[in-house]
N, CA, C and O atoms as a GROMACS GRO file, in nm:
protein
  528
    1UNK      N    1  17.469  29.444  19.448
    1UNK     CA    2  17.487  29.578  19.396
    1UNK      C    3  17.611  29.638  19.462
    1UNK      O    4  17.632  29.625  19.582
    2UNK      N    5  17.694  29.705  19.380
    2UNK     CA    6  17.816  29.766  19.429
    2UNK      C    7  17.804  29.917  19.432
    2UNK      O    8  17.729  29.977  19.355
    3UNK      N    9  17.879  29.979  19.522
    3UNK     CA   10  17.893  30.123  19.524
    3UNK      C   11  18.028  30.156  19.462
    3UNK      O   12  18.129  30.096  19.497
    4UNK      N   13  18.028  30.253  19.372
    4UNK     CA   14  18.151  30.296  19.307
    4UNK      C   15  18.181  30.439  19.348
    4UNK      O   16  18.091  30.519  19.371
    5UNK      N   17  18.309  30.469  19.357
    5UNK     CA   18  18.352  30.603  19.393
    5UNK      C   19  18.342  30.694  19.271
    5UNK      O   20  18.387  30.660  19.162
    6UNK      N   21  18.281  30.809  19.294
    6UNK     CA   22  18.279  30.915  19.194
    6UNK      C   23  18.354  31.033  19.256
    6UNK      O   24  18.348  31.056  19.377
    7UNK      N   25  18.424  31.106  19.173
    7UNK     CA   26  18.496  31.224  19.220
    7UNK      C   27  18.427  31.348  19.163
    7UNK      O   28  18.414  31.363  19.041
    8UNK      N   29  18.384  31.436  19.253
    8UNK     CA   30  18.325  31.563  19.211
    8UNK      C   31  18.433  31.668  19.221
    8UNK      O   32  18.502  31.680  19.322
    9UNK      N   33  18.448  31.746  19.115
    9UNK     CA   34  18.550  31.850  19.113
    9UNK      C   35  18.495  31.974  19.044
    9UNK      O   36  18.400  31.968  18.966
   10UNK      N   37  18.556  32.087  19.077
   10UNK     CA   38  18.514  32.213  19.016
   10UNK      C   39  18.637  32.299  18.991
   10UNK      O   40  18.720  32.317  19.079
   11UNK      N   41  18.647  32.350  18.870
   11UNK     CA   42  18.756  32.440  18.834
   11UNK      C   43  18.701  32.581  18.826
   11UNK      O   44  18.622  32.613  18.736
   12UNK      N   45  18.741  32.665  18.917
   12UNK     CA   46  18.697  32.804  18.915
   12UNK      C   47  18.547  32.816  18.928
   12UNK      O   48  18.487  32.761  19.021
   13UNK      N   49  18.486  32.887  18.836
   13UNK     CA   50  18.341  32.911  18.838
   13UNK      C   51  18.265  32.814  18.748
   13UNK      O   52  18.149  32.838  18.717
   14UNK      N   53  18.329  32.706  18.706
   14UNK     CA   54  18.265  32.610  18.616
   14UNK      C   55  18.161  32.526  18.690
   14UNK      O   56  18.148  32.534  18.812
   15UNK      N   57  18.090  32.445  18.613
   15UNK     CA   58  17.998  32.348  18.673
   15UNK      C   59  18.079  32.246  18.752
   15UNK      O   60  18.202  32.240  18.742
   16UNK      N   61  18.009  32.165  18.831
   16UNK     CA   62  18.072  32.057  18.906
   16UNK      C   63  18.087  31.937  18.813
   16UNK      O   64  17.987  31.883  18.765
   17UNK      N   65  18.208  31.896  18.787
   17UNK     CA   66  18.234  31.779  18.704
   17UNK      C   67  18.237  31.654  18.789
   17UNK      O   68  18.271  31.658  18.907
   18UNK      N   69  18.201  31.542  18.728
   18UNK     CA   70  18.202  31.413  18.799
   18UNK      C   71  18.271  31.310  18.710
   18UNK      O   72  18.242  31.300  18.591
   19UNK      N   73  18.362  31.234  18.770
   19UNK     CA   74  18.427  31.125  18.698
   19UNK      C   75  18.431  31.002  18.787
   19UNK      O   76  18.420  31.012  18.910
   20UNK      N   77  18.446  30.888  18.724
   20UNK     CA   78  18.448  30.759  18.794
   20UNK      C   79  18.582  30.691  18.770
   20UNK      O   80  18.608  30.646  18.658
   21UNK      N   81  18.668  30.683  18.870
   21UNK     CA   82  18.799  30.619  18.851
   21UNK      C   83  18.791  30.476  18.798
   21UNK      O   84  18.880  30.434  18.724
   22UNK      N   85  18.689  30.402  18.835
   22UNK     CA   86  18.677  30.263  18.789
   22UNK      C   87  18.621  30.252  18.648
   22UNK      O   88  18.624  30.144  18.588
   23UNK      N   89  18.569  30.363  18.594
   23UNK     CA   90  18.509  30.363  18.460
   23UNK      C   91  18.562  30.482  18.380
   23UNK      O   92  18.493  30.582  18.364
   24UNK      N   93  18.684  30.470  18.329
   24UNK     CA   94  18.738  30.580  18.249
   24UNK      C   95  18.642  30.614  18.134
   24UNK      O   96  18.591  30.525  18.067
   25UNK      N   97  18.619  30.742  18.115
   25UNK     CA   98  18.528  30.784  18.009
   25UNK      C   99  18.386  30.806  18.058
   25UNK      O  100  18.305  30.865  17.986
   26UNK      N  101  18.354  30.761  18.175
   26UNK     CA  102  18.222  30.785  18.232
   26UNK      C  103  18.230  30.915  18.310
   26UNK      O  104  18.279  30.918  18.423
   27UNK      N  105  18.181  31.022  18.250
   27UNK     CA  106  18.188  31.155  18.311
   27UNK      C  107  18.055  31.226  18.293
   27UNK      O  108  17.977  31.194  18.203
   28UNK      N  109  18.030  31.322  18.379
   28UNK     CA  110  17.910  31.404  18.369
   28UNK      C  111  17.935  31.532  18.446
   28UNK      O  112  18.046  31.553  18.496
   29UNK      N  113  17.836  31.618  18.454
   29UNK     CA  114  17.850  31.744  18.525
   29UNK      C  115  17.713  31.793  18.569
   29UNK      O  116  17.610  31.747  18.521
   30UNK      N  117  17.715  31.888  18.661
   30UNK     CA  118  17.593  31.952  18.707
   30UNK      C  119  17.622  32.093  18.752
   30UNK      O  120  17.733  32.124  18.796
   31UNK      N  121  17.522  32.178  18.742
   31UNK     CA  122  17.541  32.318  18.784
   31UNK      C  123  17.556  32.330  18.934
   31UNK      O  124  17.628  32.418  18.983
   32UNK      N  125  17.489  32.241  19.009
   32UNK     CA  126  17.496  32.242  19.156
   32UNK      C  127  17.549  32.106  19.202
   32UNK      O  128  17.555  32.011  19.124
   33UNK      N  129  17.586  32.099  19.329
   33UNK     CA  130  17.631  31.969  19.383
   33UNK      C  131  17.520  31.865  19.376
   33UNK      O  132  17.545  31.750  19.340
   34UNK      N  133  17.398  31.905  19.410
   34UNK     CA  134  17.287  31.810  19.404
   34UNK      C  135  17.264  31.760  19.262
   34UNK      O  136  17.241  31.642  19.240
   35UNK      N  137  17.271  31.851  19.166
   35UNK     CA  138  17.252  31.811  19.026
   35UNK      C  139  17.366  31.720  18.982
   35UNK      O  140  17.344  31.624  18.908
   36UNK      N  141  17.488  31.749  19.027
   36UNK     CA  142  17.603  31.665  18.992
   36UNK      C  143  17.585  31.524  19.047
   36UNK      O  144  17.616  31.426  18.978
   37UNK      N  145  17.535  31.512  19.170
   37UNK     CA  146  17.511  31.379  19.228
   37UNK      C  147  17.405  31.303  19.149
   37UNK      O  148  17.422  31.184  19.121
   38UNK      N  149  17.298  31.370  19.113
   38UNK     CA  150  17.191  31.307  19.035
   38UNK      C  151  17.244  31.264  18.899
   38UNK      O  152  17.217  31.152  18.854
   39UNK      N  153  17.319  31.351  18.835
   39UNK     CA  154  17.375  31.319  18.704
   39UNK      C  155  17.474  31.204  18.714
   39UNK      O  156  17.485  31.123  18.621
   40UNK      N  157  17.546  31.195  18.826
   40UNK     CA  158  17.641  31.085  18.846
   40UNK      C  159  17.568  30.951  18.848
   40UNK      O  160  17.614  30.854  18.788
   41UNK      N  161  17.455  30.946  18.916
   41UNK     CA  162  17.376  30.822  18.921
   41UNK      C  163  17.330  30.782  18.782
   41UNK      O  164  17.338  30.666  18.744
   42UNK      N  165  17.281  30.880  18.706
   42UNK     CA  166  17.233  30.852  18.571
   42UNK      C  167  17.347  30.809  18.479
   42UNK      O  168  17.332  30.716  18.400
   43UNK      N  169  17.460  30.878  18.490
   43UNK     CA  170  17.575  30.845  18.404
   43UNK      C  171  17.625  30.704  18.433
   43UNK      O  172  17.653  30.627  18.341
   44UNK      N  173  17.635  30.669  18.561
   44UNK     CA  174  17.681  30.535  18.596
   44UNK      C  175  17.583  30.430  18.547
   44UNK      O  176  17.624  30.326  18.496
   45UNK      N  177  17.454  30.455  18.563
   45UNK     CA  178  17.353  30.359  18.518
   45UNK      C  179  17.365  30.335  18.368
   45UNK      O  180  17.363  30.220  18.324
   46UNK      N  181  17.377  30.440  18.290
   46UNK     CA  182  17.390  30.425  18.145
   46UNK      C  183  17.519  30.354  18.107
   46UNK      O  184  17.519  30.267  18.019
   47UNK      N  185  17.626  30.390  18.173
   47UNK     CA  186  17.756  30.329  18.142
   47UNK      C  187  17.756  30.179  18.174
   47UNK      O  188  17.800  30.097  18.094
   48UNK      N  189  17.705  30.145  18.292
   48UNK     CA  190  17.700  30.005  18.334
   48UNK      C  191  17.608  29.925  18.242
   48UNK      O  192  17.642  29.813  18.204
   49UNK      N  193  17.494  29.982  18.206
   49UNK     CA  194  17.403  29.913  18.114
   49UNK      C  195  17.473  29.881  17.982
   49UNK      O  196  17.461  29.771  17.929
   50UNK      N  197  17.546  29.978  17.930
   50UNK     CA  198  17.619  29.956  17.804
   50UNK      C  199  17.722  29.846  17.816
   50UNK      O  200  17.735  29.762  17.727
   51UNK      N  201  17.796  29.846  17.926
   51UNK     CA  202  17.897  29.742  17.946
   51UNK      C  203  17.833  29.604  17.958
   51UNK      O  204  17.882  29.507  17.900
   52UNK      N  205  17.724  29.596  18.032
   52UNK     CA  206  17.658  29.467  18.050
   52UNK      C  207  17.598  29.415  17.919
   52UNK      O  208  17.600  29.295  17.893
   53UNK      N  209  17.545  29.506  17.838
   53UNK     CA  210  17.492  29.464  17.707
   53UNK      C  211  17.604  29.409  17.619
   53UNK      O  212  17.580  29.320  17.537
   54UNK      N  213  17.724  29.462  17.636
   54UNK     CA  214  17.839  29.415  17.559
   54UNK      C  215  17.907  29.295  17.625
   54UNK      O  216  18.011  29.248  17.579
   55UNK      N  217  17.845  29.246  17.733
   55UNK     CA  218  17.896  29.129  17.806
   55UNK      C  219  18.033  29.153  17.869
   55UNK      O  220  18.115  29.062  17.880
   56UNK      N  221  18.058  29.279  17.909
   56UNK     CA  222  18.183  29.315  17.975
   56UNK      C  223  18.165  29.296  18.125
   56UNK      O  224  18.064  29.339  18.181
   57UNK      N  225  18.260  29.232  18.189
   57UNK     CA  226  18.255  29.213  18.333
   57UNK      C  227  18.286  29.345  18.402
   57UNK      O  228  18.384  29.412  18.369
   58UNK      N  229  18.202  29.383  18.496
   58UNK     CA  230  18.223  29.508  18.567
   58UNK      C  231  18.342  29.495  18.662
   58UNK      O  232  18.364  29.389  18.720
   59UNK      N  233  18.420  29.602  18.676
   59UNK     CA  234  18.533  29.596  18.767
   59UNK      C  235  18.486  29.595  18.912
   59UNK      O  236  18.378  29.645  18.944
   60UNK      N  237  18.568  29.539  18.998
   60UNK     CA  238  18.541  29.549  19.141
   60UNK      C  239  18.564  29.694  19.181
   60UNK      O  240  18.656  29.759  19.130
   61UNK      N  241  18.482  29.747  19.271
   61UNK     CA  242  18.502  29.886  19.312
   61UNK      C  243  18.638  29.906  19.378
   61UNK      O  244  18.682  29.825  19.460
   62UNK      N  245  18.705  30.014  19.341
   62UNK     CA  246  18.833  30.049  19.402
   62UNK      C  247  18.810  30.104  19.542
   62UNK      O  248  18.703  30.157  19.572
   63UNK      N  249  18.909  30.091  19.627
   63UNK     CA  250  18.901  30.148  19.761
   63UNK      C  251  18.932  30.297  19.752
   63UNK      O  252  18.996  30.343  19.658
   64UNK      N  253  18.886  30.371  19.851
   64UNK     CA  254  18.915  30.514  19.856
   64UNK      C  255  19.065  30.538  19.864
   64UNK      O  256  19.117  30.632  19.803
   65UNK      N  257  19.134  30.455  19.938
   65UNK     CA  258  19.279  30.470  19.950
   65UNK      C  259  19.348  30.457  19.814
   65UNK      O  260  19.438  30.533  19.782
   66UNK      N  261  19.303  30.360  19.735
   66UNK     CA  262  19.361  30.340  19.602
   66UNK      C  263  19.331  30.459  19.512
   66UNK      O  264  19.420  30.508  19.442
   67UNK      N  265  19.207  30.505  19.512
   67UNK     CA  266  19.168  30.617  19.427
   67UNK      C  267  19.248  30.742  19.463
   67UNK      O  268  19.294  30.814  19.374
   68UNK      N  269  19.266  30.767  19.590
   68UNK     CA  270  19.331  30.890  19.633
   68UNK      C  271  19.483  30.889  19.612
   68UNK      O  272  19.548  30.991  19.631
   69UNK      N  273  19.539  30.775  19.572
   69UNK     CA  274  19.682  30.777  19.537
   69UNK      C  275  19.704  30.846  19.403
   69UNK      O  276  19.817  30.884  19.372
   70UNK      N  277  19.600  30.862  19.324
   70UNK     CA  278  19.609  30.931  19.195
   70UNK      C  279  19.596  31.081  19.218
   70UNK      O  280  19.494  31.128  19.268
   71UNK      N  281  19.699  31.155  19.182
   71UNK     CA  282  19.700  31.300  19.204
   71UNK      C  283  19.583  31.372  19.136
   71UNK      O  284  19.540  31.477  19.184
   72UNK      N  285  19.530  31.317  19.028
   72UNK     CA  286  19.419  31.380  18.957
   72UNK      C  287  19.292  31.389  19.040
   72UNK      O  288  19.204  31.470  19.010
   73UNK      N  289  19.281  31.306  19.141
   73UNK     CA  290  19.158  31.301  19.219
   73UNK      C  291  19.169  31.371  19.355
   73UNK      O  292  19.068  31.386  19.424
   74UNK      N  293  19.287  31.413  19.393
   74UNK     CA  294  19.307  31.468  19.528
   74UNK      C  295  19.237  31.600  19.553
   74UNK      O  296  19.209  31.634  19.668
   75UNK      N  297  19.208  31.676  19.448
   75UNK     CA  298  19.141  31.804  19.467
   75UNK      C  299  18.989  31.790  19.463
   75UNK      O  300  18.918  31.889  19.479
   76UNK      N  301  18.940  31.671  19.441
   76UNK     CA  302  18.797  31.649  19.432
   76UNK      C  303  18.739  31.594  19.561
   76UNK      O  304  18.811  31.565  19.657
   77UNK      N  305  18.609  31.582  19.560
   77UNK     CA  306  18.537  31.523  19.673
   77UNK      C  307  18.486  31.386  19.628
   77UNK      O  308  18.419  31.374  19.525
   78UNK      N  309  18.517  31.285  19.706
   78UNK     CA  310  18.474  31.149  19.674
   78UNK      C  311  18.335  31.123  19.730
   78UNK      O  312  18.306  31.154  19.846
   79UNK      N  313  18.249  31.066  19.646
   79UNK     CA  314  18.116  31.022  19.690
   79UNK      C  315  18.097  30.878  19.642
   79UNK      O  316  18.164  30.834  19.549
   80UNK      N  317  18.007  30.807  19.706
   80UNK     CA  318  17.972  30.673  19.662
   80UNK      C  319  17.845  30.679  19.580
   80UNK      O  320  17.747  30.744  19.618
   81UNK      N  321  17.847  30.611  19.468
   81UNK     CA  322  17.730  30.604  19.381
   81UNK      C  323  17.697  30.455  19.362
   81UNK      O  324  17.783  30.377  19.322
   82UNK      N  325  17.574  30.419  19.391
   82UNK     CA  326  17.532  30.279  19.378
   82UNK      C  327  17.516  30.244  19.231
   82UNK      O  328  17.456  30.320  19.154
   83UNK      N  329  17.570  30.129  19.193
   83UNK     CA  330  17.548  30.084  19.056
   83UNK      C  331  17.402  30.043  19.043
   83UNK      O  332  17.342  29.998  19.140
   84UNK      N  333  17.346  30.056  18.925
   84UNK     CA  334  17.204  30.025  18.908
   84UNK      C  335  17.178  29.877  18.926
   84UNK      O  336  17.262  29.792  18.895
   85UNK      N  337  17.062  29.848  18.978
   85UNK     CA  338  17.021  29.708  18.994
   85UNK      C  339  16.944  29.668  18.869
   85UNK      O  340  16.841  29.727  18.837
   86UNK      N  341  16.994  29.570  18.800
   86UNK     CA  342  16.928  29.522  18.678
   86UNK      C  343  16.817  29.426  18.715
   86UNK      O  344  16.828  29.350  18.812
   87UNK      N  345  16.712  29.430  18.638
   87UNK     CA  346  16.603  29.336  18.658
   87UNK      C  347  16.656  29.195  18.633
   87UNK      O  348  16.716  29.169  18.529
   88UNK      N  349  16.634  29.105  18.727
   88UNK     CA  350  16.683  28.969  18.708
   88UNK      C  351  16.611  28.899  18.594
   88UNK      O  352  16.494  28.927  18.565
   89UNK      N  353  16.681  28.808  18.530
   89UNK     CA  354  16.624  28.730  18.422
   89UNK      C  355  16.526  28.630  18.482
   89UNK      O  356  16.558  28.561  18.578
   90UNK      N  357  16.407  28.622  18.425
   90UNK     CA  358  16.306  28.527  18.473
   90UNK      C  359  16.341  28.387  18.425
   90UNK      O  360  16.388  28.367  18.313
   91UNK      N  361  16.318  28.290  18.512
   91UNK     CA  362  16.346  28.150  18.481
   91UNK      C  363  16.221  28.069  18.511
   91UNK      O  364  16.159  28.085  18.616
   92UNK      N  365  16.184  27.984  18.419
   92UNK     CA  366  16.068  27.897  18.438
   92UNK      C  367  16.109  27.780  18.529
   92UNK      O  368  16.214  27.719  18.510
   93UNK      N  369  16.023  27.752  18.628
   93UNK     CA  370  16.047  27.639  18.718
   93UNK      C  371  15.922  27.552  18.723
   93UNK      O  372  15.812  27.597  18.692
   94UNK      N  373  15.940  27.429  18.761
   94UNK     CA  374  15.829  27.336  18.776
   94UNK      C  375  15.821  27.297  18.923
   94UNK      O  376  15.917  27.243  18.978
   95UNK      N  377  15.707  27.325  18.985
   95UNK     CA  378  15.689  27.291  19.127
   95UNK      C  379  15.561  27.209  19.141
   95UNK      O  380  15.471  27.213  19.057
   96UNK      N  381  15.556  27.134  19.250
   96UNK     CA  382  15.438  27.055  19.279
   96UNK      C  383  15.370  27.114  19.402
   96UNK      O  384  15.431  27.127  19.508
   97UNK      N  385  15.241  27.149  19.386
   97UNK     CA  386  15.162  27.207  19.494
   97UNK      C  387  15.027  27.137  19.493
   97UNK      O  388  14.972  27.108  19.387
   98UNK      N  389  14.975  27.111  19.611
   98UNK     CA  390  14.843  27.048  19.621
   98UNK      C  391  14.740  27.134  19.547
   98UNK      O  392  14.746  27.257  19.550
   99UNK      N  393  14.646  27.068  19.481
   99UNK     CA  394  14.548  27.136  19.397
   99UNK      C  395  14.467  27.240  19.475
   99UNK      O  396  14.441  27.349  19.424
  100UNK      N  397  14.427  27.207  19.599
  100UNK     CA  398  14.347  27.304  19.676
  100UNK      C  399  14.430  27.425  19.716
  100UNK      O  400  14.378  27.537  19.720
  101UNK      N  401  14.557  27.405  19.747
  101UNK     CA  402  14.644  27.518  19.780
  101UNK      C  403  14.668  27.606  19.656
  101UNK      O  404  14.672  27.729  19.666
  102UNK      N  405  14.684  27.542  19.541
  102UNK     CA  406  14.703  27.617  19.418
  102UNK      C  407  14.580  27.701  19.386
  102UNK      O  408  14.591  27.815  19.339
  103UNK      N  409  14.462  27.645  19.411
  103UNK     CA  410  14.338  27.720  19.388
  103UNK      C  411  14.331  27.842  19.481
  103UNK      O  412  14.288  27.949  19.439
  104UNK      N  413  14.375  27.825  19.606
  104UNK     CA  414  14.377  27.939  19.700
  104UNK      C  415  14.477  28.045  19.655
  104UNK      O  416  14.449  28.165  19.662
  105UNK      N  417  14.592  28.001  19.609
  105UNK     CA  418  14.694  28.094  19.559
  105UNK      C  419  14.640  28.173  19.441
  105UNK      O  420  14.652  28.295  19.437
  106UNK      N  421  14.581  28.102  19.346
  106UNK     CA  422  14.528  28.169  19.227
  106UNK      C  423  14.417  28.268  19.263
  106UNK      O  424  14.411  28.377  19.207
  107UNK      N  425  14.330  28.230  19.356
  107UNK     CA  426  14.221  28.319  19.396
  107UNK      C  427  14.276  28.444  19.465
  107UNK      O  428  14.233  28.556  19.436
  108UNK      N  429  14.371  28.424  19.554
  108UNK     CA  430  14.432  28.538  19.624
  108UNK      C  431  14.501  28.630  19.524
  108UNK      O  432  14.483  28.752  19.528
  109UNK      N  433  14.580  28.571  19.435
  109UNK     CA  434  14.653  28.650  19.336
  109UNK      C  435  14.554  28.730  19.250
  109UNK      O  436  14.577  28.849  19.224
  110UNK      N  437  14.448  28.668  19.207
  110UNK     CA  438  14.349  28.736  19.122
  110UNK      C  439  14.284  28.852  19.197
  110UNK      O  440  14.266  28.960  19.140
  111UNK      N  441  14.249  28.832  19.324
  111UNK     CA  442  14.187  28.939  19.403
  111UNK      C  443  14.280  29.058  19.422
  111UNK      O  444  14.235  29.171  19.439
  112UNK      N  445  14.410  29.032  19.418
  112UNK     CA  446  14.508  29.139  19.443
  112UNK      C  447  14.580  29.185  19.316
  112UNK      O  448  14.681  29.256  19.324
  113UNK      N  449  14.528  29.146  19.202
  113UNK     CA  450  14.586  29.192  19.076
  113UNK      C  451  14.724  29.137  19.047
  113UNK      O  452  14.805  29.203  18.981
  114UNK      N  453  14.751  29.017  19.094
  114UNK     CA  454  14.882  28.954  19.074
  114UNK      C  455  14.869  28.832  18.983
  114UNK      O  456  14.761  28.776  18.966
  115UNK      N  457  14.979  28.794  18.926
  115UNK     CA  458  14.985  28.665  18.858
  115UNK      C  459  15.025  28.561  18.962
  115UNK      O  460  15.071  28.595  19.072
  116UNK      N  461  15.007  28.436  18.928
  116UNK     CA  462  15.050  28.329  19.017
  116UNK      C  463  15.200  28.342  19.044
  116UNK      O  464  15.244  28.333  19.159
  117UNK      N  465  15.278  28.363  18.938
  117UNK     CA  466  15.423  28.375  18.953
  117UNK      C  467  15.460  28.494  19.039
  117UNK      O  468  15.548  28.486  19.124
  118UNK      N  469  15.392  28.607  19.016
  118UNK     CA  470  15.420  28.727  19.096
  118UNK      C  471  15.390  28.705  19.243
  118UNK      O  472  15.467  28.747  19.330
  119UNK      N  473  15.277  28.638  19.271
  119UNK     CA  474  15.243  28.609  19.410
  119UNK      C  475  15.346  28.519  19.474
  119UNK      O  476  15.394  28.547  19.585
  120UNK      N  477  15.382  28.409  19.407
  120UNK     CA  478  15.478  28.315  19.464
  120UNK      C  479  15.615  28.379  19.485
  120UNK      O  480  15.681  28.353  19.586
  121UNK      N  481  15.657  28.464  19.390
  121UNK     CA  482  15.786  28.532  19.406
  121UNK      C  483  15.782  28.627  19.524
  121UNK      O  484  15.878  28.633  19.602
  122UNK      N  485  15.672  28.703  19.540
  122UNK     CA  486  15.660  28.797  19.652
  122UNK      C  487  15.657  28.723  19.785
  122UNK      O  488  15.721  28.765  19.882
  123UNK      N  489  15.584  28.612  19.791
  123UNK     CA  490  15.577  28.533  19.914
  123UNK      C  491  15.714  28.476  19.949
  123UNK      O  492  15.754  28.476  20.066
  124UNK      N  493  15.785  28.428  19.849
  124UNK     CA  494  15.920  28.374  19.873
  124UNK      C  495  16.013  28.484  19.921
  124UNK      O  496  16.091  28.463  20.014
  125UNK      N  497  16.008  28.602  19.857
  125UNK     CA  498  16.094  28.714  19.897
  125UNK      C  499  16.068  28.753  20.040
  125UNK      O  500  16.162  28.777  20.116
  126UNK      N  501  15.940  28.761  20.080
  126UNK     CA  502  15.904  28.796  20.217
  126UNK      C  503  15.963  28.696  20.314
  126UNK      O  504  16.018  28.734  20.418
  127UNK      N  505  15.952  28.568  20.283
  127UNK     CA  506  16.006  28.463  20.370
  127UNK      C  507  16.158  28.469  20.376
  127UNK      O  508  16.217  28.453  20.482
  128UNK      N  509  16.222  28.493  20.261
  128UNK     CA  510  16.368  28.501  20.258
  128UNK      C  511  16.422  28.620  20.335
  128UNK      O  512  16.534  28.615  20.385
  129UNK      N  513  16.343  28.726  20.345
  129UNK     CA  514  16.386  28.846  20.415
  129UNK      C  515  16.368  28.837  20.566
  129UNK      O  516  16.418  28.922  20.639
  130UNK      N  517  16.297  28.735  20.614
  130UNK     CA  518  16.278  28.717  20.758
  130UNK      C  519  16.411  28.678  20.822
  130UNK      O  520  16.492  28.610  20.761
  131UNK      N  521  16.433  28.722  20.946
  131UNK     CA  522  16.555  28.679  21.017
  131UNK      C  523  16.553  28.528  21.037
  131UNK      O  524  16.448  28.468  21.061
  132UNK      N  525  16.669  28.469  21.026
  132UNK     CA  526  16.679  28.322  21.040
  132UNK      C  527  16.662  28.279  21.184
  132UNK      O  528  16.668  28.160  21.214
   0.00000   0.00000   0.00000
């Protein structure tokens, strides 16, 4: 997941506008700074979803130094907005597990309202997150 720079700006007594230098055309606004930040997250999520559906490769995030060389952004406040995390595509795999261990896995999963796949994925994630 990447963080992209958003620029929050305000002209006079207007709402707070938000634009994304890496995504021309992705803009939003909010009446307050907090609302502008929330709207920025939603706008980026929708924009990125649309690009990914169209099979467009997302740009690498620009550095703050690069963004600030553009005079249009110098009067704004730069914030980082995390790009949305898309649900990964599920892939079928074939594994070999001893029958008694598989029975234990299935029983545990059933008691906890999980599928076999859900249990195995959660167990693998927990193990992968452990320090090496």
